[in-house]
Structure formats: structure tokens, C-alpha cells
N, CA, C and O atoms as a GROMACS GRO file, in nm:
protein
  560
    1MET      N    1 -14.080  15.011  -3.032
    1MET     CA    2 -13.964  15.096  -3.065
    1MET      C    3 -13.833  15.082  -2.972
    1MET      O    4 -13.854  15.118  -2.856
    2THR      N    5 -13.737  15.048  -2.991
    2THR     CA    6 -13.613  15.020  -2.902
    2THR      C    7 -13.531  15.142  -2.925
    2THR      O    8 -13.493  15.177  -3.037
    3ALA      N    9 -13.505  15.209  -2.808
    3ALA     CA   10 -13.399  15.324  -2.808
    3ALA      C   11 -13.267  15.279  -2.813
    3ALA      O   12 -13.241  15.169  -2.763
    4THR      N   13 -13.168  15.353  -2.872
    4THR     CA   14 -13.035  15.314  -2.904
    4THR      C   15 -12.962  15.346  -2.791
    4THR      O   16 -12.981  15.457  -2.742
    5MET      N   17 -12.869  15.256  -2.731
    5MET     CA   18 -12.797  15.292  -2.607
    5MET      C   19 -12.662  15.351  -2.657
    5MET      O   20 -12.605  15.309  -2.758
    6PRO      N   21 -12.615  15.455  -2.578
    6PRO     CA   22 -12.479  15.501  -2.604
    6PRO      C   23 -12.364  15.381  -2.600
    6PRO      O   24 -12.366  15.290  -2.517
    7ASP      N   25 -12.275  15.394  -2.690
    7ASP     CA   26 -12.177  15.269  -2.709
    7ASP      C   27 -12.046  15.318  -2.619
    7ASP      O   28 -12.003  15.433  -2.610
    8PHE      N   29 -12.003  15.217  -2.564
    8PHE     CA   30 -11.867  15.223  -2.504
    8PHE      C   31 -11.822  15.081  -2.500
    8PHE      O   32 -11.898  14.985  -2.515
    9PRO      N   33 -11.664  15.072  -2.476
    9PRO     CA   34 -11.634  14.951  -2.475
    9PRO      C   35 -11.668  14.878  -2.344
    9PRO      O   36 -11.709  14.939  -2.246
   10SER      N   37 -11.652  14.761  -2.346
   10SER     CA   38 -11.687  14.679  -2.221
   10SER      C   39 -11.605  14.729  -2.103
   10SER      O   40 -11.484  14.752  -2.109
   11MET      N   41 -11.684  14.746  -1.990
   11MET     CA   42 -11.635  14.804  -1.861
   11MET      C   43 -11.632  14.683  -1.760
   11MET      O   44 -11.707  14.588  -1.778
   12ARG      N   45 -11.559  14.688  -1.673
   12ARG     CA   46 -11.553  14.594  -1.556
   12ARG      C   47 -11.635  14.656  -1.434
   12ARG      O   48 -11.600  14.764  -1.385
   13VAL      N   49 -11.735  14.589  -1.389
   13VAL     CA   50 -11.808  14.634  -1.302
   13VAL      C   51 -11.820  14.563  -1.169
   13VAL      O   52 -11.837  14.442  -1.181
   14LEU      N   53 -11.815  14.609  -1.047
   14LEU     CA   54 -11.840  14.546  -0.928
   14LEU      C   55 -11.986  14.591  -0.880
   14LEU      O   56 -12.022  14.708  -0.875
   15ILE      N   57 -12.062  14.482  -0.845
   15ILE     CA   58 -12.186  14.514  -0.800
   15ILE      C   59 -12.198  14.515  -0.655
   15ILE      O   60 -12.147  14.421  -0.594
   16VAL      N   61 -12.252  14.598  -0.596
   16VAL     CA   62 -12.269  14.593  -0.456
   16VAL      C   63 -12.423  14.610  -0.408
   16VAL      O   64 -12.486  14.716  -0.413
   17GLU      N   65 -12.477  14.474  -0.358
   17GLU     CA   66 -12.609  14.496  -0.366
   17GLU      C   67 -12.646  14.378  -0.247
   17GLU      O   68 -12.603  14.266  -0.272
   18ASP      N   69 -12.721  14.396  -0.123
   18ASP     CA   70 -12.736  14.291  -0.055
   18ASP      C   71 -12.870  14.210  -0.071
   18ASP      O   72 -12.905  14.128   0.013
   19GLU      N   73 -12.933  14.234  -0.167
   19GLU     CA   74 -13.062  14.179  -0.210
   19GLU      C   75 -13.025  14.072  -0.322
   19GLU      O   76 -12.987  14.111  -0.433
   20THR      N   77 -13.035  13.942  -0.293
   20THR     CA   78 -12.955  13.854  -0.389
   20THR      C   79 -13.038  13.854  -0.522
   20THR      O   80 -12.976  13.861  -0.628
   21ILE      N   81 -13.166  13.846  -0.520
   21ILE     CA   82 -13.246  13.855  -0.649
   21ILE      C   83 -13.236  13.976  -0.718
   21ILE      O   84 -13.255  13.978  -0.840
   22ILE      N   85 -13.205  14.087  -0.651
   22ILE     CA   86 -13.195  14.214  -0.705
   22ILE      C   87 -13.033  14.217  -0.783
   22ILE      O   88 -13.007  14.266  -0.893
   23ALA      N   89 -12.949  14.155  -0.698
   23ALA     CA   90 -12.827  14.150  -0.753
   23ALA      C   91 -12.804  14.051  -0.877
   23ALA      O   92 -12.720  14.078  -0.964
   24MET      N   93 -12.875  13.947  -0.880
   24MET     CA   94 -12.865  13.863  -0.996
   24MET      C   95 -12.927  13.912  -1.114
   24MET      O   96 -12.885  13.884  -1.226
   25ASP      N   97 -13.058  14.006  -1.085
   25ASP     CA   98 -13.101  14.077  -1.211
   25ASP      C   99 -12.996  14.195  -1.248
   25ASP      O  100 -12.982  14.219  -1.368
   26MET      N  101 -12.933  14.259  -1.169
   26MET     CA  102 -12.835  14.357  -1.215
   26MET      C  103 -12.739  14.287  -1.301
   26MET      O  104 -12.706  14.330  -1.412
   27GLN      N  105 -12.694  14.174  -1.247
   27GLN     CA  106 -12.578  14.133  -1.323
   27GLN      C  107 -12.612  14.074  -1.459
   27GLN      O  108 -12.522  14.064  -1.542
   28ARG      N  109 -12.739  14.032  -1.489
   28ARG     CA  110 -12.784  13.973  -1.593
   28ARG      C  111 -12.789  14.099  -1.693
   28ARG      O  112 -12.738  14.094  -1.805
   29LYS      N  113 -12.849  14.200  -1.646
   29LYS     CA  114 -12.881  14.324  -1.740
   29LYS      C  115 -12.735  14.391  -1.766
   29LYS      O  116 -12.715  14.450  -1.872
   30ILE      N  117 -12.649  14.383  -1.683
   30ILE     CA  118 -12.516  14.449  -1.710
   30ILE      C  119 -12.438  14.364  -1.808
   30ILE      O  120 -12.373  14.413  -1.900
   31LYS      N  121 -12.449  14.226  -1.783
   31LYS     CA  122 -12.384  14.143  -1.893
   31LYS      C  123 -12.451  14.161  -2.026
   31LYS      O  124 -12.375  14.160  -2.123
   32GLN      N  125 -12.581  14.176  -2.049
   32GLN     CA  126 -12.636  14.208  -2.151
   32GLN      C  127 -12.602  14.356  -2.225
   32GLN      O  128 -12.618  14.380  -2.345
   33MET      N  129 -12.562  14.429  -2.143
   33MET     CA  130 -12.513  14.572  -2.181
   33MET      C  131 -12.356  14.532  -2.250
   33MET      O  132 -12.306  14.614  -2.327
   34GLY      N  133 -12.290  14.417  -2.222
   34GLY     CA  134 -12.186  14.401  -2.273
   34GLY      C  135 -12.067  14.426  -2.195
   34GLY      O  136 -11.956  14.437  -2.246
   35CYS      N  137 -12.092  14.436  -2.067
   35CYS     CA  138 -11.996  14.458  -1.963
   35CYS      C  139 -11.963  14.331  -1.883
   35CYS      O  140 -12.046  14.241  -1.883
   36ASP      N  141 -11.841  14.316  -1.811
   36ASP     CA  142 -11.796  14.224  -1.729
   36ASP      C  143 -11.816  14.242  -1.589
   36ASP      O  144 -11.743  14.323  -1.531
   37VAL      N  145 -11.910  14.176  -1.522
   37VAL     CA  146 -11.896  14.173  -1.372
   37VAL      C  147 -11.798  14.091  -1.303
   37VAL      O  148 -11.796  13.968  -1.298
   38VAL      N  149 -11.704  14.187  -1.241
   38VAL     CA  150 -11.575  14.127  -1.176
   38VAL      C  151 -11.619  14.080  -1.032
   38VAL      O  152 -11.543  14.006  -0.970
   39GLY      N  153 -11.726  14.116  -0.981
   39GLY     CA  154 -11.755  14.075  -0.845
   39GLY      C  155 -11.895  14.136  -0.818
   39GLY      O  156 -11.946  14.232  -0.874
   40ARG      N  157 -11.941  14.061  -0.724
   40ARG     CA  158 -12.067  14.097  -0.674
   40ARG      C  159 -12.061  14.057  -0.486
   40ARG      O  160 -12.046  13.945  -0.436
   41VAL      N  161 -12.077  14.171  -0.423
   41VAL     CA  162 -12.079  14.172  -0.276
   41VAL      C  163 -12.205  14.242  -0.208
   41VAL      O  164 -12.285  14.311  -0.271
   42VAL      N  165 -12.211  14.217  -0.076
   42VAL     CA  166 -12.322  14.250  -0.008
   42VAL      C  167 -12.314  14.345   0.087
   42VAL      O  168 -12.419  14.396   0.126
   43SER      N  169 -12.188  14.387   0.141
   43SER     CA  170 -12.171  14.477   0.252
   43SER      C  171 -12.089  14.595   0.204
   43SER      O  172 -12.040  14.593   0.091
   44GLY      N  173 -12.072  14.695   0.284
   44GLY     CA  174 -11.993  14.821   0.259
   44GLY      C  175 -11.843  14.785   0.276
   44GLY      O  176 -11.758  14.841   0.208
   45GLU      N  177 -11.814  14.691   0.367
   45GLU     CA  178 -11.676  14.654   0.398
   45GLU      C  179 -11.629  14.567   0.275
   45GLU      O  180 -11.516  14.589   0.232
   46GLN      N  181 -11.710  14.468   0.213
   46GLN     CA  182 -11.672  14.408   0.124
   46GLN      C  183 -11.635  14.479  -0.012
   46GLN      O  184 -11.547  14.451  -0.093
   47ALA      N  185 -11.740  14.589  -0.012
   47ALA     CA  186 -11.726  14.681  -0.136
   47ALA      C  187 -11.597  14.746  -0.144
   47ALA      O  188 -11.525  14.752  -0.244
   48VAL      N  189 -11.572  14.800  -0.016
   48VAL     CA  190 -11.414  14.865  -0.009
   48VAL      C  191 -11.310  14.773  -0.047
   48VAL      O  192 -11.238  14.804  -0.142
   49GLU      N  193 -11.293  14.662   0.015
   49GLU     CA  194 -11.192  14.569  -0.010
   49GLU      C  195 -11.203  14.522  -0.162
   49GLU      O  196 -11.098  14.537  -0.225
   50GLN      N  197 -11.292  14.479  -0.221
   50GLN     CA  198 -11.309  14.434  -0.360
   50GLN      C  199 -11.274  14.539  -0.445
   50GLN      O  200 -11.188  14.517  -0.530
   51ALA      N  201 -11.330  14.662  -0.436
   51ALA     CA  202 -11.302  14.790  -0.534
   51ALA      C  203 -11.150  14.801  -0.517
   51ALA      O  204 -11.084  14.804  -0.621
   52LEU      N  205 -11.098  14.807  -0.416
   52LEU     CA  206 -10.939  14.842  -0.423
   52LEU      C  207 -10.850  14.721  -0.457
   52LEU      O  208 -10.736  14.734  -0.500
   53THR      N  209 -10.914  14.600  -0.436
   53THR     CA  210 -10.836  14.491  -0.506
   53THR      C  211 -10.873  14.464  -0.651
   53THR      O  212 -10.780  14.451  -0.729
   54LEU      N  213 -10.985  14.454  -0.692
   54LEU     CA  214 -11.018  14.443  -0.824
   54LEU      C  215 -11.014  14.555  -0.932
   54LEU      O  216 -11.019  14.526  -1.052
   55LYS      N  217 -11.005  14.686  -0.886
   55LYS     CA  218 -10.995  14.804  -0.958
   55LYS      C  219 -11.093  14.810  -1.057
   55LYS      O  220 -11.052  14.830  -1.172
   56PRO      N  221 -11.219  14.795  -1.039
   56PRO     CA  222 -11.327  14.789  -1.153
   56PRO      C  223 -11.332  14.914  -1.230
   56PRO      O  224 -11.280  15.010  -1.173
   57ASP      N  225 -11.381  14.934  -1.347
   57ASP     CA  226 -11.390  15.069  -1.404
   57ASP      C  227 -11.526  15.140  -1.340
   57ASP      O  228 -11.548  15.260  -1.357
   58VAL      N  229 -11.602  15.066  -1.275
   58VAL     CA  230 -11.718  15.140  -1.200
   58VAL      C  231 -11.770  15.048  -1.086
   58VAL      O  232 -11.766  14.925  -1.092
   59VAL      N  233 -11.813  15.112  -0.996
   59VAL     CA  234 -11.894  15.024  -0.877
   59VAL      C  235 -12.028  15.070  -0.874
   59VAL      O  236 -12.054  15.187  -0.845
   60LEU      N  237 -12.125  14.977  -0.907
   60LEU     CA  238 -12.278  15.001  -0.895
   60LEU      C  239 -12.310  14.977  -0.758
   60LEU      O  240 -12.297  14.859  -0.726
   61MET      N  241 -12.351  15.060  -0.662
   61MET     CA  242 -12.369  15.046  -0.516
   61MET      C  243 -12.500  15.086  -0.472
   61MET      O  244 -12.552  15.193  -0.506
   62ASP      N  245 -12.558  14.988  -0.386
   62ASP     CA  246 -12.689  15.033  -0.318
   62ASP      C  247 -12.639  15.128  -0.198
   62ASP      O  248 -12.520  15.137  -0.170
   63ILE      N  249 -12.725  15.186  -0.142
   63ILE     CA  250 -12.682  15.276  -0.024
   63ILE      C  251 -12.701  15.181   0.096
   63ILE      O  252 -12.608  15.152   0.172
   64LYS      N  253 -12.822  15.136   0.109
   64LYS     CA  254 -12.869  15.045   0.238
   64LYS      C  255 -12.791  14.904   0.204
   64LYS      O  256 -12.818  14.838   0.103
   65LEU      N  257 -12.692  14.865   0.300
   65LEU     CA  258 -12.623  14.756   0.269
   65LEU      C  259 -12.596  14.666   0.403
   65LEU      O  260 -12.597  14.718   0.515
   66ARG      N  261 -12.574  14.543   0.387
   66ARG     CA  262 -12.546  14.456   0.507
   66ARG      C  263 -12.406  14.514   0.558
   66ARG      O  264 -12.335  14.589   0.492
   67GLY      N  265 -12.378  14.465   0.692
   67GLY     CA  266 -12.266  14.510   0.757
   67GLY      C  267 -12.254  14.634   0.838
   67GLY      O  268 -12.360  14.692   0.864
   68ARG      N  269 -12.144  14.681   0.881
   68ARG     CA  270 -12.161  14.809   0.971
   68ARG      C  271 -12.151  14.932   0.886
   68ARG      O  272 -12.194  15.035   0.937
   69ILE      N  273 -12.100  14.940   0.762
   69ILE     CA  274 -12.106  15.071   0.687
   69ILE      C  275 -12.196  15.070   0.574
   69ILE      O  276 -12.220  14.966   0.514
   70ASP      N  277 -12.243  15.174   0.544
   70ASP     CA  278 -12.347  15.180   0.435
   70ASP      C  279 -12.277  15.212   0.298
   70ASP      O  280 -12.154  15.220   0.299
   71GLY      N  281 -12.347  15.231   0.174
   71GLY     CA  282 -12.276  15.247   0.064
   71GLY      C  283 -12.220  15.398   0.072
   71GLY      O  284 -12.113  15.409   0.012
   72ILE      N  285 -12.260  15.496   0.121
   72ILE     CA  286 -12.215  15.631   0.133
   72ILE      C  287 -12.080  15.619   0.202
   72ILE      O  288 -11.979  15.670   0.153
   73THR      N  289 -12.080  15.550   0.319
   73THR     CA  290 -11.947  15.541   0.394
   73THR      C  291 -11.850  15.464   0.295
   73THR      O  292 -11.735  15.503   0.278
   74ALA      N  293 -11.902  15.348   0.227
   74ALA     CA  294 -11.823  15.260   0.147
   74ALA      C  295 -11.750  15.351   0.047
   74ALA      O  296 -11.628  15.346   0.034
   75ALA      N  297 -11.833  15.439  -0.026
   75ALA     CA  298 -11.783  15.517  -0.132
   75ALA      C  299 -11.664  15.632  -0.082
   75ALA      O  300 -11.565  15.665  -0.146
   76LYS      N  301 -11.699  15.673   0.029
   76LYS     CA  302 -11.601  15.761   0.089
   76LYS      C  303 -11.473  15.707   0.090
   76LYS      O  304 -11.375  15.761   0.039
   77ARG      N  305 -11.476  15.575   0.160
   77ARG     CA  306 -11.337  15.507   0.180
   77ARG      C  307 -11.275  15.474   0.045
   77ARG      O  308 -11.154  15.490   0.027
   78ILE      N  309 -11.350  15.432  -0.040
   78ILE     CA  310 -11.295  15.387  -0.180
   78ILE      C  311 -11.225  15.526  -0.247
   78ILE      O  312 -11.112  15.530  -0.296
   79ARG      N  313 -11.311  15.629  -0.238
   79ARG     CA  314 -11.251  15.764  -0.287
   79ARG      C  315 -11.126  15.818  -0.223
   79ARG      O  316 -11.052  15.899  -0.277
   80GLN      N  317 -11.107  15.760  -0.087
   80GLN     CA  318 -10.984  15.807  -0.017
   80GLN      C  319 -10.868  15.752  -0.066
   80GLN      O  320 -10.759  15.801  -0.038
   81HIS      N  321 -10.885  15.632  -0.152
   81HIS     CA  322 -10.765  15.559  -0.169
   81HIS      C  323 -10.741  15.537  -0.318
   81HIS      O  324 -10.634  15.499  -0.365
   82ASP      N  325 -10.869  15.567  -0.400
   82ASP     CA  326 -10.858  15.549  -0.554
   82ASP      C  327 -10.985  15.625  -0.619
   82ASP      O  328 -11.089  15.651  -0.557
   83ASP      N  329 -10.963  15.652  -0.737
   83ASP     CA  330 -11.071  15.734  -0.818
   83ASP      C  331 -11.135  15.642  -0.883
   83ASP      O  332 -11.117  15.643  -1.005
   84ILE      N  333 -11.212  15.554  -0.835
   84ILE     CA  334 -11.287  15.443  -0.888
   84ILE      C  335 -11.434  15.531  -0.889
   84ILE      O  336 -11.478  15.585  -0.788
   85PRO      N  337 -11.496  15.536  -1.009
   85PRO     CA  338 -11.616  15.579  -1.022
   85PRO      C  339 -11.726  15.511  -0.947
   85PRO      O  340 -11.716  15.389  -0.934
   86VAL      N  341 -11.831  15.572  -0.895
   86VAL     CA  342 -11.918  15.509  -0.820
   86VAL      C  343 -12.074  15.554  -0.853
   86VAL      O  344 -12.111  15.668  -0.826
   87ILE      N  345 -12.158  15.465  -0.909
   87ILE     CA  346 -12.295  15.484  -0.938
   87ILE      C  347 -12.371  15.434  -0.829
   87ILE      O  348 -12.364  15.314  -0.805
   88PHE      N  349 -12.453  15.521  -0.748
   88PHE     CA  350 -12.552  15.474  -0.668
   88PHE      C  351 -12.678  15.425  -0.720
   88PHE      O  352 -12.742  15.499  -0.795
   89LEU      N  353 -12.721  15.312  -0.691
   89LEU     CA  354 -12.850  15.262  -0.732
   89LEU      C  355 -12.944  15.240  -0.616
   89LEU      O  356 -12.913  15.143  -0.547
   90SER      N  357 -13.057  15.310  -0.573
   90SER     CA  358 -13.119  15.296  -0.445
   90SER      C  359 -13.265  15.328  -0.453
   90SER      O  360 -13.308  15.407  -0.537
   91ALA      N  361 -13.330  15.276  -0.380
   91ALA     CA  362 -13.472  15.293  -0.367
   91ALA      C  363 -13.503  15.426  -0.272
   91ALA      O  364 -13.612  15.484  -0.268
   92PHE      N  365 -13.387  15.463  -0.198
   92PHE     CA  366 -13.401  15.581  -0.107
   92PHE      C  367 -13.341  15.709  -0.163
   92PHE      O  368 -13.294  15.798  -0.092
   93LEU      N  369 -13.345  15.713  -0.292
   93LEU     CA  370 -13.291  15.844  -0.326
   93LEU      C  371 -13.378  15.974  -0.316
   93LEU      O  372 -13.338  16.085  -0.349
   94GLY      N  373 -13.499  15.948  -0.266
   94GLY     CA  374 -13.595  16.080  -0.242
   94GLY      C  375 -13.564  16.117  -0.115
   94GLY      O  376 -13.617  16.224  -0.084
   95ASN      N  377 -13.497  16.066  -0.030
   95ASN     CA  378 -13.456  16.108   0.105
   95ASN      C  379 -13.348  16.216   0.082
   95ASN      O  380 -13.239  16.181   0.036
   96ASP      N  381 -13.369  16.330   0.108
   96ASP     CA  382 -13.289  16.455   0.121
   96ASP      C  383 -13.144  16.433   0.158
   96ASP      O  384 -13.051  16.459   0.081
   97SER      N  385 -13.130  16.384   0.280
   97SER     CA  386 -13.010  16.350   0.336
   97SER      C  387 -12.921  16.258   0.252
   97SER      O  388 -12.801  16.281   0.238
   98VAL      N  389 -12.978  16.162   0.201
   98VAL     CA  390 -12.906  16.065   0.116
   98VAL      C  391 -12.875  16.133  -0.012
   98VAL      O  392 -12.767  16.100  -0.061
   99ARG      N  393 -12.938  16.212  -0.069
   99ARG     CA  394 -12.896  16.291  -0.175
   99ARG      C  395 -12.775  16.377  -0.147
   99ARG      O  396 -12.670  16.368  -0.211
  100LYS      N  397 -12.795  16.459  -0.050
  100LYS     CA  398 -12.692  16.563  -0.008
  100LYS      C  399 -12.547  16.466   0.025
  100LYS      O  400 -12.436  16.498  -0.018
  101GLU      N  401 -12.568  16.365   0.096
  101GLU     CA  402 -12.428  16.314   0.127
  101GLU      C  403 -12.382  16.227   0.011
  101GLU      O  404 -12.262  16.216  -0.016
  102GLY      N  405 -12.485  16.159  -0.063
  102GLY     CA  406 -12.451  16.072  -0.166
  102GLY      C  407 -12.389  16.142  -0.305
  102GLY      O  408 -12.299  16.089  -0.371
  103ALA      N  409 -12.446  16.261  -0.337
  103ALA     CA  410 -12.417  16.318  -0.460
  103ALA      C  411 -12.248  16.363  -0.479
  103ALA      O  412 -12.192  16.356  -0.588
  104PRO      N  413 -12.193  16.403  -0.376
  104PRO     CA  414 -12.061  16.443  -0.397
  104PRO      C  415 -11.968  16.320  -0.440
  104PRO      O  416 -11.874  16.328  -0.520
  105LEU      N  417 -12.010  16.210  -0.376
  105LEU     CA  418 -11.932  16.078  -0.385
  105LEU      C  419 -11.974  16.000  -0.515
  105LEU      O  420 -11.902  15.906  -0.546
  106SER      N  421 -12.069  16.025  -0.584
  106SER     CA  422 -12.095  15.951  -0.698
  106SER      C  423 -12.084  16.003  -0.841
  106SER      O  424 -12.070  16.125  -0.856
  107ASN      N  425 -12.087  15.940  -0.923
  107ASN     CA  426 -12.078  15.982  -1.080
  107ASN      C  427 -12.234  16.007  -1.124
  107ASN      O  428 -12.266  16.094  -1.204
  108ALA      N  429 -12.328  15.917  -1.058
  108ALA     CA  430 -12.458  15.918  -1.082
  108ALA      C  431 -12.536  15.849  -0.974
  108ALA      O  432 -12.490  15.760  -0.902
  109MET      N  433 -12.660  15.899  -0.969
  109MET     CA  434 -12.757  15.844  -0.866
  109MET      C  435 -12.873  15.798  -0.941
  109MET      O  436 -12.942  15.881  -0.999
  110LEU      N  437 -12.905  15.658  -0.947
  110LEU     CA  438 -13.030  15.630  -1.006
  110LEU      C  439 -13.125  15.546  -0.916
  110LEU      O  440 -13.089  15.465  -0.830
  111PRO      N  441 -13.241  15.574  -0.949
  111PRO     CA  442 -13.348  15.497  -0.854
  111PRO      C  443 -13.359  15.332  -0.893
  111PRO      O  444 -13.351  15.285  -1.007
  112LYS      N  445 -13.376  15.275  -0.797
  112LYS     CA  446 -13.428  15.123  -0.822
  112LYS      C  447 -13.578  15.114  -0.815
  112LYS      O  448 -13.646  15.178  -0.735
  113PRO      N  449 -13.630  15.021  -0.912
  113PRO     CA  450 -13.563  14.948  -1.002
  113PRO      C  451 -13.496  15.057  -1.132
  113PRO      O  452 -13.547  15.160  -1.176
  114PHE      N  453 -13.378  14.998  -1.165
  114PHE     CA  454 -13.301  15.097  -1.266
  114PHE      C  455 -13.351  15.075  -1.402
  114PHE      O  456 -13.379  14.959  -1.432
  115ASP      N  457 -13.367  15.167  -1.487
  115ASP     CA  458 -13.378  15.180  -1.638
  115ASP      C  459 -13.243  15.128  -1.684
  115ASP      O  460 -13.144  15.187  -1.642
  116PRO      N  461 -13.226  15.018  -1.772
  116PRO     CA  462 -13.118  14.974  -1.808
  116PRO      C  463 -13.052  15.082  -1.914
  116PRO      O  464 -12.929  15.093  -1.915
  117TYR      N  465 -13.121  15.153  -1.993
  117TYR     CA  466 -13.084  15.260  -2.084
  117TYR      C  467 -13.023  15.366  -1.978
  117TYR      O  468 -12.908  15.397  -2.012
  118GLU      N  469 -13.063  15.426  -1.870
  118GLU     CA  470 -13.025  15.521  -1.796
  118GLU      C  471 -12.891  15.488  -1.745
  118GLU      O  472 -12.794  15.565  -1.743
  119LEU      N  473 -12.894  15.351  -1.700
  119LEU     CA  474 -12.768  15.312  -1.625
  119LEU      C  475 -12.642  15.313  -1.747
  119LEU      O  476 -12.529  15.353  -1.720
  120LYS      N  477 -12.678  15.265  -1.879
  120LYS     CA  478 -12.574  15.252  -1.975
  120LYS      C  479 -12.527  15.382  -2.019
  120LYS      O  480 -12.413  15.404  -2.062
  121GLU      N  481 -12.642  15.484  -2.003
  121GLU     CA  482 -12.585  15.628  -2.048
  121GLU      C  483 -12.499  15.674  -1.920
  121GLU      O  484 -12.394  15.731  -1.948
  122ALA      N  485 -12.528  15.658  -1.791
  122ALA     CA  486 -12.444  15.710  -1.695
  122ALA      C  487 -12.299  15.646  -1.710
  122ALA      O  488 -12.200  15.716  -1.689
  123MET      N  489 -12.288  15.518  -1.746
  123MET     CA  490 -12.174  15.439  -1.757
  123MET      C  491 -12.100  15.489  -1.873
  123MET      O  492 -11.978  15.496  -1.866
  124SER      N  493 -12.167  15.526  -1.984
  124SER     CA  494 -12.099  15.593  -2.113
  124SER      C  495 -12.051  15.726  -2.073
  124SER      O  496 -11.950  15.770  -2.126
  125ASN      N  497 -12.111  15.790  -1.986
  125ASN     CA  498 -12.059  15.930  -1.941
  125ASN      C  499 -11.938  15.916  -1.886
  125ASN      O  500 -11.845  15.987  -1.922
  126ILE      N  501 -11.925  15.812  -1.784
  126ILE     CA  502 -11.792  15.794  -1.717
  126ILE      C  503 -11.698  15.770  -1.800
  126ILE      O  504 -11.592  15.832  -1.788
  127PHE      N  505 -11.715  15.668  -1.909
  127PHE     CA  506 -11.612  15.627  -2.002
  127PHE      C  507 -11.575  15.751  -2.062
  127PHE      O  508 -11.456  15.778  -2.044
  128LYS      N  509 -11.641  15.834  -2.128
  128LYS     CA  510 -11.623  15.943  -2.194
  128LYS      C  511 -11.542  16.055  -2.124
  128LYS      O  512 -11.453  16.119  -2.179
  129SER      N  513 -11.585  16.072  -1.993
  129SER     CA  514 -11.515  16.168  -1.910
  129SER      C  515 -11.373  16.128  -1.878
  129SER      O  516 -11.285  16.213  -1.868
  130ARG      N  517 -11.346  15.977  -1.859
  130ARG     CA  518 -11.222  15.927  -1.845
  130ARG      C  519 -11.130  15.905  -1.974
  130ARG      O  520 -11.013  15.869  -1.961
  131THR      N  521 -11.181  15.926  -2.081
  131THR     CA  522 -11.110  15.906  -2.204
  131THR      C  523 -11.083  16.045  -2.266
  131THR      O  524 -11.003  16.052  -2.359
  132ASN      N  525 -11.147  16.160  -2.220
  132ASN     CA  526 -11.154  16.283  -2.278
  132ASN      C  527 -11.037  16.352  -2.193
  132ASN      O  528 -10.987  16.459  -2.229
  133GLU      N  529 -10.995  16.280  -2.068
  133GLU     CA  530 -10.892  16.366  -1.987
  133GLU      C  531 -10.767  16.396  -2.067
  133GLU      O  532 -10.718  16.314  -2.144
  134PRO      N  533 -10.713  16.526  -2.043
  134PRO     CA  534 -10.588  16.559  -2.135
  134PRO      C  535 -10.476  16.432  -2.097
  134PRO      O  536 -10.468  16.363  -1.995
  135GLU      N  537 -10.406  16.433  -2.205
  135GLU     CA  538 -10.289  16.334  -2.189
  135GLU      C  539 -10.180  16.408  -2.145
  135GLU      O  540 -10.156  16.525  -2.177
  136LEU      N  541 -10.094  16.317  -2.050
  136LEU     CA  542  -9.963  16.398  -2.016
  136LEU      C  543  -9.869  16.342  -2.094
  136LEU      O  544  -9.861  16.221  -2.114
  137HIS      N  545  -9.786  16.435  -2.146
  137HIS     CA  546  -9.680  16.410  -2.235
  137HIS      C  547  -9.535  16.429  -2.149
  137HIS      O  548  -9.502  16.536  -2.096
  138LEU      N  549  -9.471  16.329  -2.147
  138LEU     CA  550  -9.318  16.351  -2.081
  138LEU      C  551  -9.220  16.424  -2.170
  138LEU      O  552  -9.219  16.405  -2.291
  139ILE      N  553  -9.155  16.492  -2.122
  139ILE     CA  554  -9.035  16.550  -2.195
  139ILE      C  555  -8.933  16.471  -2.161
  139ILE      O  556  -8.908  16.439  -2.045
  140GLU      N  557  -8.855  16.426  -2.283
  140GLU     CA  558  -8.731  16.345  -2.269
  140GLU      C  559  -8.612  16.428  -2.262
  140GLU      O  560  -8.501  16.375  -2.250
   0.00000   0.00000   0.00000
């Protein structure tokens, strides 16, 4: 029996994962969900640069990354410049300090390996929260 996944229009996704095999698997699953992978990077520095350049609808980010900055620091830097949603996908979510530091910076935190249904549900919640924002009407 297959569970029905929440529906949302195709989202533009940036994958931040330093393990090539895992990143390729994530990309395949995300494409199967109907989303467009706009980039795949391996370091926190690249994550910040590409997020601010590509303006994806969501960043899927591991916490442990190559380079000088981790996923938590990268998310902080992205949020300083733009309100791009971040979903952390990590094997280290059992660590209390990771959860404490990462939770305020992310829209969701999912363990790896991730369940595609849980990821799609988290992405659907991001889409819904962004489309339910009150519209601004300009007075002419």
C-alpha cells in the first residue's frame, strides 16, 4: 500500500551534501517527487554562495560538510541575507547541541537516510506557509 504524498508545485531545490553517493540518491528521489534540483554542492561556503545566487525554493543541507563551515553556520549566513527555507538532513540529529543550534535555523530537521514521504511533507509545509502569507495591497 502506497501512502499519498502531499501535493505542491515543483520546487527548486539546492542539495548540500558532501558524500557523492548520498547526494546522487537525494537528487534522484527529489526529481521523482517532481522537483527541480538547481544545484548540488559539498561545502558550507558553496552552499551560501549558491543559495544566494540561485535563490532556490528550499535548501536541503547536511550538517557535517567539507570546508571550513558546517551546515549550521552556512544556514546562519544564508538567513542573514535571504529568507530561503532550509531543511537539515543529517545522521547527527540525536546530538542535543546540533538540535539546539540547528532548530531555529531550519524549517525541518530530518534524519538520514530520509523518508521521501517525510521530506515531501516538510517541503509541502514550506510551500503552504509561503503561499498563505497575507498579500500586501498597495494603495494607489
